[in-house]
C-alpha positions in Angstrom: -3.7 26.9 -10.0 -6.1 29.5 -8.4 -5.5 30.7 -4.8 -8.0 29.4 -2.2 -8.5 30.8 1.2 -7.7 28.6 4.2 -10.6 26.3 5.0 -13.5 27.6 7.1 -16.0 24.8 7.8 -19.4 25.3 6.0 -18.0 28.1 3.9 -18.1 27.1 0.2 -15.9 30.1 -0.8 -12.8 28.6 0.9 -11.0 25.3 0.5 -13.1 22.4 1.7 -12.4 21.5 5.2 -10.1 18.5 5.9 -13.0 16.8 7.7 -15.1 17.0 4.5 -12.3 15.5 2.4 -11.8 12.7 4.9 -15.5 11.8 4.8 -15.5 11.8 1.0 -12.5 9.6 0.9 -13.8 7.2 3.5 -17.3 6.3 2.4 -16.1 3.9 -0.3 -13.9 1.9 2.2 -16.8 1.7 4.6 -19.1 0.5 1.9 -16.6 -2.1 0.7 -15.7 -3.8 3.9 -18.1 -3.1 6.8 -20.5 -5.8 5.8 -17.9 -8.5 5.2 -18.4 -10.2 8.6 -22.1 -10.6 7.6 -21.4 -12.7 4.4 -22.2 -16.0 6.1 -25.5 -14.6 7.5 -26.3 -13.1 4.1 -25.6 -16.4 2.4 -28.2 -18.1 4.6 -30.8 -15.3 4.0 -30.5 -15.5 0.2 -30.1 -19.3 0.2 -26.6 -19.0 -1.3 -23.0 -19.7 -0.3 -20.4 -17.5 1.3 -18.3 -17.7 -1.9 -21.2 -16.4 -4.1 -21.9 -13.6 -1.7 -18.2 -12.8 -1.7 -18.6 -11.9 -5.3 -20.2 -8.6 -4.0 -16.6 -7.4 -3.3 -15.3 -8.1 -6.8 -18.4 -6.7 -8.4 -18.2 -3.5 -6.3 -14.5 -3.1 -7.3 -15.2 -3.8 -10.9 -18.0 -1.3 -11.1 -15.8 1.2 -9.3 -13.1 0.8 -11.9 -15.6 1.6 -14.7 -17.1 4.5 -13.0 -13.8 6.1 -12.2 -12.9 6.1 -15.9 -15.9 8.4 -16.4 -16.0 10.5 -13.3 -12.5 12.0 -13.7 -13.1 13.7 -17.1 -16.8 14.4 -16.2 -15.7 16.3 -13.1 -13.0 18.1 -15.2 -15.8 19.2 -17.5 -18.8 20.1 -15.3 -17.1 20.6 -11.9 -16.3 18.6 -8.7 -19.3 19.8 -6.7 -22.3 18.6 -8.9 -20.7 15.3 -9.6 -20.1 14.7 -5.9 -23.7 15.6 -5.0 -25.3 13.4 -7.6 -23.1 10.4 -7.1 -23.6 10.6 -3.3 -27.4 10.9 -3.7 -27.6 7.8 -6.0 -25.3 5.9 -3.7 -27.6 6.5 -0.7 -30.6 5.2 -2.6 -28.8 2.1 -3.6 -27.6 1.4 -0.1 -31.1 1.4 1.3 -32.4 -0.6 -1.6 -29.8 -3.4 -0.7 -31.9 -4.1 2.4 -34.9 -5.1 0.4 -33.2 -7.0 -2.4 -35.4 -10.0 -3.2 -32.5 -12.3 -4.4 -28.8 -12.6 -4.8 -28.8 -11.2 -8.4 -30.7 -8.1 -7.3 -28.3 -7.6 -4.4 -25.2 -7.9 -6.7 -26.7 -5.3 -9.1 -27.3 -2.9 -6.3 -23.7 -3.4 -5.1 -22.6 -2.3 -8.6 -24.6 0.9 -8.2 -23.3 1.4 -4.7 -19.8 1.7 -6.2 -20.7 5.3 -7.0 -19.2 5.9 -3.5 -15.8 5.5 -5.2 -16.4 8.7 -7.1 -16.1 10.6 -3.8 -12.7 9.1 -3.2 -11.5 10.0 -6.7 -12.7 13.6 -6.5 -11.3 14.1 -3.0 -7.9 13.5 -4.5 -8.6 15.7 -7.4 -9.7 18.5 -5.1 -6.4 18.2 -3.2 -4.6 18.7 -6.5 -6.9 21.7 -7.4 -6.0 23.5 -4.2 -2.5 22.3 -3.4 0.9 22.5 -5.2 2.6 19.3 -6.4 5.3 19.4 -3.8 2.9 19.0 -0.9 0.1 17.0 -2.5 1.5 13.6 -1.5 1.7 14.8 2.1 -1.8 16.1 2.2 -3.2 13.0 0.5 -1.4 11.0 3.2 -3.0 12.9 6.0 -6.4 12.5 4.4 -5.8 8.8 4.0 -4.7 8.6 7.7 -8.0 10.0 8.6 -9.9 7.7 6.3 -8.0 4.7 7.8 -10.2 4.9 10.8 -13.1 3.6 8.7 -11.6 0.2 7.8 -10.1 0.0 11.3 -13.6 0.1 13.0 -16.0 -0.7 10.1 -15.7 -4.5 10.0 -15.9 -4.7 13.8 -18.9 -2.5 13.9 -20.5 -4.4 11.0 -19.9 -7.7 12.9 -21.6 -6.5 16.0 -24.5 -5.0 14.1 -25.0 -8.3 12.4 -25.0 -10.1 15.8 -27.4 -7.7 17.4 -29.8 -6.7 14.6 -29.0 -8.8 11.5 -27.1 -8.1 8.3 -29.6 -5.5 7.1 -28.4 -3.2 9.9 -25.1 -2.7 8.1 -26.8 -1.1 5.1 -29.0 1.1 7.3 -25.8 2.4 8.8 -24.1 2.9 5.4 -27.1 4.7 3.9 -27.5 7.0 7.0 -23.8 7.9 6.9 -24.2 8.6 3.2 -27.0 11.1 4.0 -24.8 12.8 6.6 -21.9 13.1 4.1 -24.2 14.6 1.4 -25.3 17.3 3.8 -21.7 18.2 4.9 -20.6 18.2 1.2 -23.5 20.5 0.2 -22.6 23.1 2.7 -18.8 22.9 2.8 -17.6 21.9 -0.7 -17.5 24.7 -3.2 -16.3 24.4 -6.7 -12.5 24.1 -6.9 -12.2 23.5 -10.6 -10.9 26.3 -12.9 -13.2 27.2 -15.8 -12.8 24.9 -18.8 -14.2 25.2 -22.3 -13.5 21.7 -23.3 -16.2 19.3 -24.2 -16.6 15.9 -22.5 -15.4 14.1 -25.6 -12.3 16.2 -25.7 -11.7 15.4 -22.0 -11.9 11.7 -22.8 -9.6 12.0 -25.7 -6.9 13.3 -23.3 -6.6 9.9 -21.8 -4.1 9.3 -24.6 -1.9 11.9 -23.1 -1.8 9.9 -19.9 -1.8 6.4 -21.4 1.4 7.2 -23.4 3.3 8.2 -20.2 5.5 5.5 -18.9 5.7 7.2 -15.5 1.9 7.4 -15.2 1.6 3.7 -16.0 4.5 2.9 -13.5 2.7 4.7 -10.6 -0.6 3.2 -11.5 0.6 -0.4 -11.7 2.7 0.0 -8.6 -0.4 1.2 -6.7 -2.4 -1.7 -8.3 0.0 -4.4 -7.1 0.5 -2.8 -3.7 -3.2 -2.4 -3.1 -3.8 -5.8 -4.7 -2.4 -7.4 -1.6 -5.1 -5.8 0.4 -7.9 -6.5 -2.2 -6.9 -10.2 -2.2 -7.2 -10.1 1.5 -10.7 -8.7 1.2 -11.7 -11.5 -1.2 -10.1 -14.4 0.8 -9.9 -13.1 4.4 -13.6 -13.7 5.3 -13.2 -17.4 4.2 -10.0 -17.8 6.2 -11.5 -16.3 9.3 -14.9 -18.0 9.2 -14.2 -21.3 7.6 -10.5 -22.0 8.3 -10.4 -20.6 11.8 -14.1 -20.8 12.7 -14.5 -17.2 13.9 -18.0 -15.8 14.6 -19.1 -12.6 12.8 -18.2 -10.5 15.9 -14.8 -12.1 16.2 -14.1 -11.8 12.4 -15.1 -8.1 12.5 -12.6 -7.4 15.2 -9.7 -9.3 13.6 -10.5 -8.1 10.1 -9.9 -4.5 10.9 -6.3 -5.1 12.1 -4.6 -4.0 8.8 -6.2 -0.6 9.2 -4.0 -0.1 12.3 -1.0 -0.4 10.1 -2.6 1.7 7.4 -3.2 4.5 9.8 0.5 4.5 10.9 1.7 4.2 7.3 -0.2 7.3 6.3 1.1 9.2 9.3 4.7 8.3 8.2 3.9 9.3 4.6 2.5 12.7 5.7 5.5 13.3 7.9 8.4 12.1 5.7 7.3 12.2 2.1 8.7 15.7 1.5 12.0 14.7 3.0 12.6 11.4 1.2 10.4 11.7 -1.9 7.5 9.7 -3.2 9.5 6.9 -4.9 11.4 6.0 -1.8 8.3 5.9 0.3 6.6 3.6 -2.2 9.6 1.2 -2.3 9.7 1.1 1.5 6.0 0.3 1.6 6.4 -2.7 -0.8 9.3 -4.1 1.2 7.2 -3.8 4.4 4.4 -5.8 2.8 6.9 -8.4 1.5 8.5 -8.8 4.9 5.2 -9.2 6.7 3.8 -11.8 4.2 7.1 -13.7 4.2 6.9 -14.0 8.0 3.3 -15.1 7.8 4.0 -17.7 5.1 7.0 -19.1 7.2 4.9 -19.2 10.4 2.0 -21.1 8.7 4.5 -23.5 6.9 6.0 -24.4 10.2 2.5 -25.4 11.5 1.9 -22.4 13.8 -0.8 -20.7 11.8 -3.7 -19.3 13.7 -6.3 -16.5 13.5 -4.0 -14.4 15.6 -1.0 -14.9 13.4 -2.8 -14.6 10.1 -4.6 -11.4 10.9 -1.7 -10.0 13.0 0.8 -10.2 10.1 -1.8 -8.3 8.0 -0.9 -5.2 9.9 2.3 -5.2 7.7 0.1 -5.1 4.6 -1.8 -2.1 6.0 1.4 -0.3 7.0 2.9 -0.9 3.5 -0.2 0.4 1.7 -0.2 3.5 3.9 3.3 4.3 2.5 2.5 3.3 -1.0 -0.9 4.6 -2.0 -0.7 8.4 -1.1 2.7 8.6 -2.7 1.8 6.6 -5.8 -1.3 8.7 -6.2 0.7 11.9 -5.9 2.9 10.5 -8.7 -0.1 9.8 -10.9 -1.4 13.3 -10.5 1.9 15.0 -11.0 2.5 13.6 -14.5 0.0 16.0 -16.1 -1.3 18.4 -13.4 -3.9 20.0 -15.7 -5.6 16.6 -16.0 -5.8 16.0 -12.2 -9.4 14.7 -12.3 -8.8 12.5 -15.3 -5.6 11.1 -13.9 -7.2 10.5 -10.5 -10.1 8.6 -12.1 -8.1 6.7 -14.7 -5.4 5.8 -12.1 -7.9 4.8 -9.6 -9.7 2.7 -12.2 -6.6 0.8 -13.1 -5.8 0.1 -9.5 -9.3 -1.0 -8.6 -9.6 -3.2 -11.7 -6.5 -5.0 -10.7 -7.9 -5.2 -7.2 -11.2 -6.7 -8.5 -9.3 -9.4 -10.4 -7.2 -10.3 -7.3 -10.2 -10.3 -5.0 -12.1 -12.6 -7.3 -9.0 -14.8 -7.8 -8.5 -15.0 -4.0 -12.1 -16.3 -3.6 -11.4 -18.9 -6.3 -8.2 -20.3 -4.7 -9.8 -20.8 -1.3 -11.3 -24.3 -1.2 -13.2 -26.0 1.7 -10.8 -28.1 3.7 -7.8 -25.9 2.7 -5.8 -23.5 4.7 -4.6 -19.9 4.4 -1.4 -20.6 2.4 -2.9 -20.1 -1.2 -4.1 -16.6 -0.2 -0.8 -15.7 1.4 1.1 -16.8 -1.7 -1.2 -14.8 -4.0 -0.7 -11.7 -1.9 3.1 -12.2 -1.8 3.3 -12.5 -5.6 1.4 -9.2 -6.0 3.9 -7.4 -3.7 6.8 -8.8 -5.7 5.2 -7.4 -8.9 5.0 -4.0 -7.3 8.7 -4.0 -6.3 9.7 -4.7 -9.9 7.6 -1.8 -11.3 8.7 0.9 -8.8 12.3 0.0 -9.5 11.6 0.7 -13.2 10.0 4.0 -12.2 13.2 4.9 -10.3 15.3 4.3 -13.3 12.9 6.2 -15.6 12.9 9.2 -13.4 16.7 9.3 -13.4 16.7 9.1 -17.2 14.3 12.0 -17.8 15.2 15.6 -17.6 12.9 17.8 -15.5 11.6 19.4 -18.7 10.6 16.0 -20.2 8.7 14.1 -17.4 6.7 11.6 -19.4 
């Protein structure tokens, strides 16, 4: 790994500034959830239903999964900087185009193109691995994630108020304008962090087999998928629970919807502080137990007949807290399996995680029926967390079996 000077803002010859990395990692989350309180308004505008408009989440996630398979090896071939600038530029154009979509189908297609924002998140993690040794990468990713947690904390609330004041289109004016700002910051601050490579793109893609045959890589990927799956299911079913089950307005839904980000912020802070001391596997397991505890309490509370908007969204703080412990550490585990394939691992691992999230988000929308309550969504999220516990326990055992010289 080449040595990089300490970051100096707007100096492309040094490491990118932490502020730049946080922006790059945050734009995808903002694009994914800031407009969710506007789904009922958008359904009226397009003459559709909230459930149909909710497909924009699953389509966004599914497109992200496909794009992340390609962006990792592409950036390992041509460099992080050009891929970042091109993907951000196309993302900005798609964001503004969403405002003028003539029908639901056009809007959903543009949402798929908007998923290029996910490339920035993938490459932010790869850039950390380019410039940071394995021992501290989990900690640095956690601090970046702590910064990006501010986006889902305030994004839905801001989106709800923008909808109430100016209409749903204001959300996409905001997203596109922020995309322009991030492009400018990236252009002036992000130099090239990738070492010179002579491999062709096809050769880069062929190296997926090196990762796909690693049980540890699969273990960390699937653990992240099941842990994050609890949150993606929440994204798919939460707007229905808030607006239909509990009758919240867009402004109220926006405020409540951002509560998991409070826990996510704290979880990433704890990861940044304690990962080096306790190790990534322990932090992941504690995160999953945290999610299970919160969801179990929420299920019990609703079963006893005390379910409310305050209890449902309040217990989601545990989901955010657990993911703040899981995701940076599971990501560090993915990237450490084959460090020379950091970009490929980041893209492939992210794709697997997001694909699982897209499935759970779509399933969450399907299980929520008019006249029902929040229980089907809670049970779906609980089952996802149980799956994550089983997989990380397998990774624990696998790591004990392997010698340091044979980590595969």
